A tleap script that builds the chain and sets N, CA, C and O, in Angstrom:
source leaprc.protein.ff14SB
mol = sequence {
  NMET GLN SER HIE VAL VAL PHE THR THR ALA
  ASP VAL THR HIE VAL ALA GLN LEU SER HIE
  ILE PRO VAL SER GLU GLU GLU LYS LYS GLN
  LEU ALA GLN GLY PHE THR SER THR MET VAL
  VAL VAL ASP ASP LEU LYS LYS ALA GLN THR
  ASN GLY ILE ASP PRO THR HIE GLN VAL THR
  GLY LEU GLU ASN VAL PHE ARG GLU ASP LEU
  ILE ASP GLU GLU ARG MET PHE SER GLN ASP
  GLU ALA LEU ARG ASN ALA LYS ARG THR TYR
  LYS GLY PHE PHE VAL VAL ASP GLN VAL LEU
  ASP CLYS
}
set mol.1.N position { 8.940 26.465 34.138 }
set mol.1.CA position { 7.389 26.686 34.442 }
set mol.1.C position { 6.696 25.557 34.658 }
set mol.1.O position { 6.763 24.539 33.969 }
set mol.2.N position { 6.013 25.734 35.634 }
set mol.2.CA position { 5.313 24.756 36.415 }
set mol.2.C position { 3.960 24.521 35.491 }
set mol.2.O position { 3.329 25.502 35.097 }
set mol.3.N position { 3.585 23.300 35.194 }
set mol.3.CA position { 2.363 23.039 34.430 }
set mol.3.C position { 1.276 23.321 35.153 }
set mol.3.O position { 1.383 23.140 36.366 }
set mol.4.N position { -0.015 23.822 34.627 }
set mol.4.CA position { -0.987 23.774 35.487 }
set mol.4.C position { -1.631 22.480 35.697 }
set mol.4.O position { -2.423 22.385 36.635 }
set mol.5.N position { -1.402 21.489 34.966 }
set mol.5.CA position { -1.868 20.138 35.050 }
set mol.5.C position { -0.751 19.277 35.649 }
set mol.5.O position { 0.342 19.232 35.084 }
set mol.6.N position { -0.990 18.592 36.773 }
set mol.6.CA position { -0.011 17.783 37.384 }
set mol.6.C position { -0.709 16.447 37.472 }
set mol.6.O position { -1.808 16.294 38.005 }
set mol.7.N position { 0.011 15.486 36.910 }
set mol.7.CA position { -0.578 14.017 36.750 }
set mol.7.C position { -0.154 13.345 37.998 }
set mol.7.O position { 0.950 13.488 38.522 }
set mol.8.N position { -1.191 12.545 38.464 }
set mol.8.CA position { -0.695 11.515 39.869 }
set mol.8.C position { -0.559 10.072 39.450 }
set mol.8.O position { -0.850 9.605 38.348 }
set mol.9.N position { -0.141 9.527 40.351 }
set mol.9.CA position { -0.199 8.055 40.160 }
set mol.9.C position { -1.577 7.428 40.101 }
set mol.9.O position { -1.817 6.317 39.630 }
set mol.10.N position { -2.500 8.309 40.659 }
set mol.10.CA position { -3.967 7.844 40.652 }
set mol.10.C position { -4.623 8.081 39.244 }
set mol.10.O position { -5.441 7.282 38.787 }
set mol.11.N position { -4.219 9.238 38.563 }
set mol.11.CA position { -4.421 9.284 37.292 }
set mol.11.C position { -4.007 8.259 36.465 }
set mol.11.O position { -4.820 7.738 35.702 }
set mol.12.N position { -2.755 7.865 36.513 }
set mol.12.CA position { -2.156 6.863 35.681 }
set mol.12.C position { -2.944 5.584 35.803 }
set mol.12.O position { -3.379 4.923 34.860 }
set mol.13.N position { -3.080 5.305 37.172 }
set mol.13.CA position { -4.047 4.074 37.533 }
set mol.13.C position { -5.324 3.962 36.842 }
set mol.13.O position { -5.765 2.910 36.380 }
set mol.14.N position { -5.918 5.142 36.793 }
set mol.14.CA position { -7.256 5.101 36.159 }
set mol.14.C position { -7.306 4.966 34.528 }
set mol.14.O position { -8.204 4.368 33.935 }
set mol.15.N position { -6.173 5.634 33.882 }
set mol.15.CA position { -5.897 5.361 32.445 }
set mol.15.C position { -5.648 3.915 32.271 }
set mol.15.O position { -6.274 3.248 31.448 }
set mol.16.N position { -4.753 3.439 33.031 }
set mol.16.CA position { -4.386 2.061 32.982 }
set mol.16.C position { -5.551 1.039 33.051 }
set mol.16.O position { -5.574 0.050 32.320 }
set mol.17.N position { -6.473 1.306 33.918 }
set mol.17.CA position { -7.610 0.548 34.043 }
set mol.17.C position { -8.706 0.545 32.818 }
set mol.17.O position { -9.328 -0.412 32.356 }
set mol.18.N position { -8.736 1.923 32.449 }
set mol.18.CA position { -9.665 1.740 31.311 }
set mol.18.C position { -8.894 1.361 29.825 }
set mol.18.O position { -9.557 1.210 28.799 }
set mol.19.N position { -7.727 1.256 29.848 }
set mol.19.CA position { -7.147 0.651 28.997 }
set mol.19.C position { -6.748 -0.861 28.816 }
set mol.19.O position { -6.318 -1.429 27.812 }
set mol.20.N position { -7.020 -1.363 30.106 }
set mol.20.CA position { -6.577 -2.721 30.498 }
set mol.20.C position { -5.032 -2.919 30.311 }
set mol.20.O position { -4.631 -3.819 29.573 }
set mol.21.N position { -4.258 -2.184 30.897 }
set mol.21.CA position { -2.744 -2.230 30.648 }
set mol.21.C position { -2.143 -2.261 32.237 }
set mol.21.O position { -2.273 -1.315 33.013 }
set mol.22.N position { -1.539 -3.385 32.528 }
set mol.22.CA position { -0.889 -3.511 33.759 }
set mol.22.C position { 0.242 -2.536 33.756 }
set mol.22.O position { 1.002 -2.243 32.833 }
set mol.23.N position { 0.195 -2.107 34.956 }
set mol.23.CA position { 1.198 -0.774 35.193 }
set mol.23.C position { 1.868 -1.189 36.771 }
set mol.23.O position { 1.090 -1.354 37.710 }
set mol.24.N position { 3.072 -1.308 36.929 }
set mol.24.CA position { 3.669 -1.339 38.049 }
set mol.24.C position { 3.614 0.121 38.907 }
set mol.24.O position { 3.289 1.212 38.440 }
set mol.25.N position { 3.974 -0.138 40.119 }
set mol.25.CA position { 3.972 1.241 41.061 }
set mol.25.C position { 5.191 2.263 40.615 }
set mol.25.O position { 5.146 3.488 40.725 }
set mol.26.N position { 6.373 1.433 40.049 }
set mol.26.CA position { 7.400 2.546 39.623 }
set mol.26.C position { 6.972 2.934 38.191 }
set mol.26.O position { 7.271 4.053 37.775 }
set mol.27.N position { 6.319 2.109 37.455 }
set mol.27.CA position { 5.838 2.812 36.205 }
set mol.27.C position { 4.839 3.845 36.471 }
set mol.27.O position { 4.953 4.868 35.795 }
set mol.28.N position { 3.839 3.785 37.357 }
set mol.28.CA position { 3.173 4.788 37.515 }
set mol.28.C position { 3.715 6.019 37.881 }
set mol.28.O position { 3.224 7.058 37.440 }
set mol.29.N position { 4.739 6.024 38.690 }
set mol.29.CA position { 5.611 7.196 39.138 }
set mol.29.C position { 6.225 7.894 37.867 }
set mol.29.O position { 6.137 9.090 37.591 }
set mol.30.N position { 6.831 6.965 37.188 }
set mol.30.CA position { 7.713 7.427 35.902 }
set mol.30.C position { 6.491 8.140 34.768 }
set mol.30.O position { 6.715 9.132 34.075 }
set mol.31.N position { 5.445 7.516 34.786 }
set mol.31.CA position { 4.499 7.818 33.653 }
set mol.31.C position { 3.845 9.343 34.374 }
set mol.31.O position { 3.832 10.357 33.676 }
set mol.32.N position { 3.465 9.369 35.416 }
set mol.32.CA position { 2.826 10.684 35.994 }
set mol.32.C position { 3.978 11.580 35.796 }
set mol.32.O position { 3.540 12.647 35.366 }
set mol.33.N position { 5.066 11.608 35.903 }
set mol.33.CA position { 6.347 12.393 35.853 }
set mol.33.C position { 6.326 12.874 34.184 }
set mol.33.O position { 6.254 14.022 33.746 }
set mol.34.N position { 6.406 11.699 33.496 }
set mol.34.CA position { 6.415 11.874 32.090 }
set mol.34.C position { 5.167 12.838 31.347 }
set mol.34.O position { 5.293 13.734 30.512 }
set mol.35.N position { 4.014 12.326 31.947 }
set mol.35.CA position { 2.731 13.231 31.458 }
set mol.35.C position { 2.929 14.652 31.947 }
set mol.35.O position { 2.878 15.608 31.172 }
set mol.36.N position { 3.143 14.767 33.170 }
set mol.36.CA position { 3.224 16.230 33.750 }
set mol.36.C position { 4.429 16.920 33.025 }
set mol.36.O position { 4.269 18.127 32.843 }
set mol.37.N position { 5.535 16.413 32.605 }
set mol.37.CA position { 6.747 17.041 31.882 }
set mol.37.C position { 5.964 17.308 30.413 }
set mol.37.O position { 6.092 18.443 29.954 }
set mol.38.N position { 5.265 16.465 29.744 }
set mol.38.CA position { 4.766 16.893 28.507 }
set mol.38.C position { 3.656 17.962 28.595 }
set mol.38.O position { 3.527 18.699 27.617 }
set mol.39.N position { 2.970 18.104 29.486 }
set mol.39.CA position { 2.031 19.197 29.647 }
set mol.39.C position { 2.774 20.428 30.225 }
set mol.39.O position { 2.106 21.456 30.329 }
set mol.40.N position { 3.960 20.452 30.580 }
set mol.40.CA position { 4.787 21.763 30.555 }
set mol.40.C position { 4.957 22.153 29.314 }
set mol.40.O position { 4.698 23.324 29.036 }
set mol.41.N position { 5.429 21.255 28.307 }
set mol.41.CA position { 5.857 21.618 27.012 }
set mol.41.C position { 4.534 21.920 26.426 }
set mol.41.O position { 4.618 22.921 25.716 }
set mol.42.N position { 3.436 21.459 26.461 }
set mol.42.CA position { 2.241 21.938 25.979 }
set mol.42.C position { 1.785 23.343 26.266 }
set mol.42.O position { 1.211 24.070 25.455 }
set mol.43.N position { 2.143 23.689 27.670 }
set mol.43.CA position { 1.619 25.031 28.224 }
set mol.43.C position { 2.828 26.020 27.425 }
set mol.43.O position { 2.519 27.132 26.997 }
set mol.44.N position { 3.955 25.577 27.314 }
set mol.44.CA position { 4.897 26.570 26.653 }
set mol.44.C position { 4.626 26.752 25.201 }
set mol.44.O position { 4.998 27.796 24.665 }
set mol.45.N position { 4.019 25.841 24.521 }
set mol.45.CA position { 3.684 26.098 23.145 }
set mol.45.C position { 2.324 26.871 23.078 }
set mol.45.O position { 2.145 27.604 22.105 }
set mol.46.N position { 1.506 26.782 23.882 }
set mol.46.CA position { 0.373 27.785 24.077 }
set mol.46.C position { 0.670 29.211 23.912 }
set mol.46.O position { -0.038 30.042 23.344 }
set mol.47.N position { 2.061 29.434 24.605 }
set mol.47.CA position { 2.225 30.899 24.706 }
set mol.47.C position { 2.937 31.401 23.179 }
set mol.47.O position { 3.194 32.599 23.060 }
set mol.48.N position { 3.141 30.777 22.417 }
set mol.48.CA position { 3.842 31.034 20.930 }
set mol.48.C position { 2.829 31.912 20.443 }
set mol.48.O position { 1.609 31.769 20.524 }
set mol.49.N position { 3.570 32.958 19.861 }
set mol.49.CA position { 2.706 33.803 19.110 }
set mol.49.C position { 2.410 33.325 17.709 }
set mol.49.O position { 3.323 33.143 16.904 }
set mol.50.N position { 1.099 33.113 17.400 }
set mol.50.CA position { 0.621 32.681 16.250 }
set mol.50.C position { -0.431 33.515 15.290 }
set mol.50.O position { -0.985 33.176 14.243 }
set mol.51.N position { -0.491 34.736 16.052 }
set mol.51.CA position { -1.415 35.607 15.297 }
set mol.51.C position { -0.939 35.753 13.846 }
set mol.51.O position { 0.281 35.877 13.730 }
set mol.52.N position { -1.642 35.761 12.748 }
set mol.52.CA position { -1.575 36.107 11.330 }
set mol.52.C position { -0.667 34.970 10.684 }
set mol.52.O position { -0.046 35.136 9.634 }
set mol.53.N position { -0.661 33.901 11.364 }
set mol.53.CA position { 0.079 32.589 10.870 }
set mol.53.C position { -0.830 31.799 10.134 }
set mol.53.O position { -1.715 31.334 10.852 }
set mol.54.N position { -0.908 31.491 8.939 }
set mol.54.CA position { -1.905 30.219 8.631 }
set mol.54.C position { -1.553 28.972 9.117 }
set mol.54.O position { -0.359 28.672 9.138 }
set mol.55.N position { -2.461 28.136 9.542 }
set mol.55.CA position { -2.331 26.755 9.965 }
set mol.55.C position { -1.586 26.033 8.651 }
set mol.55.O position { -1.811 26.272 7.465 }
set mol.56.N position { -0.642 25.088 9.210 }
set mol.56.CA position { 0.086 24.238 8.348 }
set mol.56.C position { -0.220 22.724 8.444 }
set mol.56.O position { 0.082 22.108 9.466 }
set mol.57.N position { -0.751 22.182 7.506 }
set mol.57.CA position { -1.374 20.686 7.905 }
set mol.57.C position { -0.198 19.879 7.369 }
set mol.57.O position { 0.099 18.834 7.946 }
set mol.58.N position { 0.488 20.286 6.313 }
set mol.58.CA position { 1.524 19.285 5.950 }
set mol.58.C position { 2.481 20.254 5.128 }
set mol.58.O position { 2.144 21.202 4.418 }
set mol.59.N position { 3.785 19.771 5.405 }
set mol.59.CA position { 4.934 20.569 5.002 }
set mol.59.C position { 5.867 20.231 3.746 }
set mol.59.O position { 6.803 20.911 3.325 }
set mol.60.N position { 5.322 18.859 3.185 }
set mol.60.CA position { 6.155 18.129 2.274 }
set mol.60.C position { 6.022 18.860 0.708 }
set mol.60.O position { 6.923 19.025 -0.115 }
set mol.61.N position { 4.511 19.247 0.604 }
set mol.61.CA position { 4.299 19.565 -0.934 }
set mol.61.C position { 3.720 18.328 -1.531 }
set mol.61.O position { 3.174 18.461 -2.626 }
set mol.62.N position { 3.749 17.326 -1.067 }
set mol.62.CA position { 3.005 16.289 -1.325 }
set mol.62.C position { 1.591 16.084 -1.704 }
set mol.62.O position { 0.860 16.414 -0.771 }
set mol.63.N position { 0.972 15.677 -2.691 }
set mol.63.CA position { -0.551 15.896 -2.603 }
set mol.63.C position { -0.901 14.339 -2.690 }
set mol.63.O position { -0.014 13.553 -3.024 }
set mol.64.N position { -2.246 13.871 -2.377 }
set mol.64.CA position { -2.802 12.647 -2.612 }
set mol.64.C position { -2.936 12.169 -4.126 }
set mol.64.O position { -3.375 12.927 -4.991 }
set mol.65.N position { -2.555 10.944 -4.374 }
set mol.65.CA position { -2.826 10.794 -5.797 }
set mol.65.C position { -3.678 9.553 -5.806 }
set mol.65.O position { -3.487 8.512 -5.177 }
set mol.66.N position { -4.640 9.851 -6.624 }
set mol.66.CA position { -5.890 8.904 -6.555 }
set mol.66.C position { -5.841 8.036 -8.042 }
set mol.66.O position { -5.292 8.443 -9.066 }
set mol.67.N position { -6.458 6.924 -7.903 }
set mol.67.CA position { -6.548 6.007 -9.242 }
set mol.67.C position { -7.765 5.251 -8.999 }
set mol.67.O position { -8.274 5.102 -7.888 }
set mol.68.N position { -8.247 4.735 -10.201 }
set mol.68.CA position { -9.565 3.918 -10.038 }
set mol.68.C position { -9.379 2.746 -9.336 }
set mol.68.O position { -8.317 2.138 -9.464 }
set mol.69.N position { -10.336 2.299 -8.542 }
set mol.69.CA position { -10.212 1.124 -7.747 }
set mol.69.C position { -10.968 -0.067 -8.715 }
set mol.69.O position { -12.148 -0.417 -8.754 }
set mol.70.N position { -9.883 -0.492 -9.408 }
set mol.70.CA position { -10.255 -1.418 -10.375 }
set mol.70.C position { -9.954 -3.063 -9.764 }
set mol.70.O position { -8.964 -3.387 -9.108 }
set mol.71.N position { -10.995 -3.894 -10.142 }
set mol.71.CA position { -11.060 -5.019 -9.656 }
set mol.71.C position { -10.267 -6.125 -10.802 }
set mol.71.O position { -10.605 -6.270 -11.976 }
set mol.72.N position { -9.282 -6.744 -10.190 }
set mol.72.CA position { -8.331 -7.492 -11.196 }
set mol.72.C position { -9.019 -8.822 -10.943 }
set mol.72.O position { -8.564 -9.421 -9.968 }
set mol.73.N position { -10.209 -9.547 -11.722 }
set mol.73.CA position { -10.733 -10.602 -11.581 }
set mol.73.C position { -9.790 -11.930 -11.801 }
set mol.73.O position { -10.074 -13.021 -11.305 }
set mol.74.N position { -8.691 -11.703 -12.568 }
set mol.74.CA position { -7.775 -12.746 -12.722 }
set mol.74.C position { -6.903 -13.089 -11.399 }
set mol.74.O position { -6.341 -14.178 -11.282 }
set mol.75.N position { -6.838 -12.149 -10.485 }
set mol.75.CA position { -6.143 -12.372 -9.167 }
set mol.75.C position { -7.140 -12.747 -8.028 }
set mol.75.O position { -6.596 -12.966 -6.945 }
set mol.76.N position { -8.366 -12.852 -8.064 }
set mol.76.CA position { -9.469 -12.825 -7.235 }
set mol.76.C position { -9.559 -14.442 -6.878 }
set mol.76.O position { -9.352 -15.305 -7.731 }
set mol.77.N position { -9.887 -14.723 -5.540 }
set mol.77.CA position { -10.235 -15.997 -5.234 }
set mol.77.C position { -11.724 -16.321 -5.122 }
set mol.77.O position { -12.503 -15.524 -4.598 }
set mol.78.N position { -12.035 -17.265 -5.520 }
set mol.78.CA position { -13.646 -17.329 -5.432 }
set mol.78.C position { -13.681 -17.851 -3.692 }
set mol.78.O position { -12.742 -18.246 -3.002 }
set mol.79.N position { -14.895 -17.703 -3.391 }
set mol.79.CA position { -15.067 -17.951 -1.793 }
set mol.79.C position { -14.579 -19.244 -1.277 }
set mol.79.O position { -13.972 -19.394 -0.216 }
set mol.80.N position { -14.960 -20.345 -2.287 }
set mol.80.CA position { -14.526 -21.678 -1.861 }
set mol.80.C position { -12.844 -21.807 -1.950 }
set mol.80.O position { -12.250 -22.584 -1.204 }
set mol.81.N position { -12.258 -21.113 -2.769 }
set mol.81.CA position { -10.813 -20.973 -2.840 }
set mol.81.C position { -10.149 -20.234 -1.636 }
set mol.81.O position { -9.089 -20.515 -1.075 }
set mol.82.N position { -10.998 -19.250 -1.380 }
set mol.82.CA position { -10.331 -18.650 -0.198 }
set mol.82.C position { -10.412 -19.627 1.339 }
set mol.82.O position { -9.575 -19.597 2.241 }
set mol.83.N position { -11.467 -20.324 1.301 }
set mol.83.CA position { -11.705 -20.898 2.464 }
set mol.83.C position { -11.269 -22.429 2.369 }
set mol.83.O position { -11.667 -23.201 3.240 }
set mol.84.N position { -10.557 -22.830 1.456 }
set mol.84.CA position { -10.272 -24.073 1.172 }
set mol.84.C position { -9.334 -24.598 2.206 }
set mol.84.O position { -9.470 -25.747 2.628 }
set mol.85.N position { -8.368 -23.791 2.641 }
set mol.85.CA position { -7.429 -24.389 3.786 }
set mol.85.C position { -7.656 -23.781 5.307 }
set mol.85.O position { -6.802 -23.794 6.193 }
set mol.86.N position { -8.865 -23.298 5.405 }
set mol.86.CA position { -9.333 -22.781 6.562 }
set mol.86.C position { -9.488 -23.903 7.723 }
set mol.86.O position { -10.235 -24.834 7.422 }
set mol.87.N position { -9.003 -23.938 8.761 }
set mol.87.CA position { -9.334 -24.944 9.819 }
set mol.87.C position { -10.813 -25.134 10.060 }
set mol.87.O position { -11.358 -26.237 10.089 }
set mol.88.N position { -11.462 -23.899 10.242 }
set mol.88.CA position { -12.791 -23.968 10.637 }
set mol.88.C position { -13.601 -22.905 9.930 }
set mol.88.O position { -13.140 -21.769 9.823 }
set mol.89.N position { -14.856 -23.240 9.417 }
set mol.89.CA position { -15.645 -22.306 8.799 }
set mol.89.C position { -17.064 -22.654 9.006 }
set mol.89.O position { -17.351 -23.807 9.327 }
set mol.90.N position { -18.098 -21.636 8.829 }
set mol.90.CA position { -19.299 -21.508 9.115 }
set mol.90.C position { -20.136 -20.930 7.946 }
set mol.90.O position { -19.859 -19.739 7.801 }
set mol.91.N position { -20.911 -21.294 7.209 }
set mol.91.CA position { -21.754 -20.875 6.104 }
set mol.91.C position { -20.958 -19.778 5.453 }
set mol.91.O position { -21.323 -18.611 5.312 }
set mol.92.N position { -19.732 -20.357 5.047 }
set mol.92.CA position { -19.046 -19.548 4.016 }
set mol.92.C position { -17.968 -18.423 4.718 }
set mol.92.O position { -17.424 -17.566 4.021 }
set mol.93.N position { -17.765 -18.519 5.965 }
set mol.93.CA position { -16.987 -17.515 6.576 }
set mol.93.C position { -15.959 -18.265 7.546 }
set mol.93.O position { -16.143 -19.389 8.014 }
set mol.94.N position { -14.927 -17.509 7.750 }
set mol.94.CA position { -13.756 -18.041 8.566 }
set mol.94.C position { -14.314 -17.978 10.037 }
set mol.94.O position { -14.913 -17.012 10.508 }
set mol.95.N position { -14.024 -19.163 10.696 }
set mol.95.CA position { -14.253 -19.153 11.961 }
set mol.95.C position { -13.052 -18.930 12.856 }
set mol.95.O position { -12.046 -19.580 12.574 }
set mol.96.N position { -13.004 -18.104 13.897 }
set mol.96.CA position { -11.596 -18.058 14.914 }
set mol.96.C position { -12.199 -17.925 16.118 }
set mol.96.O position { -13.327 -17.493 16.359 }
set mol.97.N position { -11.279 -18.369 16.934 }
set mol.97.CA position { -11.413 -18.154 18.312 }
set mol.97.C position { -11.610 -16.760 18.790 }
set mol.97.O position { -10.846 -15.918 18.318 }
set mol.98.N position { -12.519 -16.370 19.658 }
set mol.98.CA position { -12.800 -15.251 20.423 }
set mol.98.C position { -11.237 -14.539 20.779 }
set mol.98.O position { -10.350 -15.291 21.183 }
set mol.99.N position { -11.005 -13.310 20.636 }
set mol.99.CA position { -9.718 -12.660 21.135 }
set mol.99.C position { -9.613 -11.618 22.161 }
set mol.99.O position { -8.597 -11.116 22.643 }
set mol.100.N position { -11.198 -11.317 22.477 }
set mol.100.CA position { -11.362 -10.411 23.605 }
set mol.100.C position { -12.301 -10.984 24.648 }
set mol.100.O position { -13.299 -11.651 24.373 }
set mol.101.N position { -11.848 -10.629 26.017 }
set mol.101.CA position { -12.723 -11.391 26.917 }
set mol.101.C position { -13.728 -10.411 27.426 }
set mol.101.O position { -14.608 -10.925 28.117 }
set mol.102.N position { -13.790 -9.378 27.284 }
set mol.102.CA position { -14.490 -8.368 27.865 }
set mol.102.C position { -15.280 -7.421 26.653 }
set mol.102.O position { -15.968 -6.453 26.976 }
savepdb mol mol.pdb
quit
């Protein structure tokens, strides 16, 4: 079955620009085909009869286990201890080079 949504290399270019990911022309072709194939599967899943079936959010039977969030002061560093070996600090904080350019 043909998907109603067909991705083009222009769509891939747009997404790549938004995410700042370099993509070659060959990769654009492959990704456009892959995205379109994924949408074919999504279209097939939309046809599944799910009337009267409760949603399943997890299937393992496991449940969250909660505990008190206790502070173990014997294992804590003071601020001075935490910063002791830092290359650069400012007013009690670590200083690092900026990692984002935009």
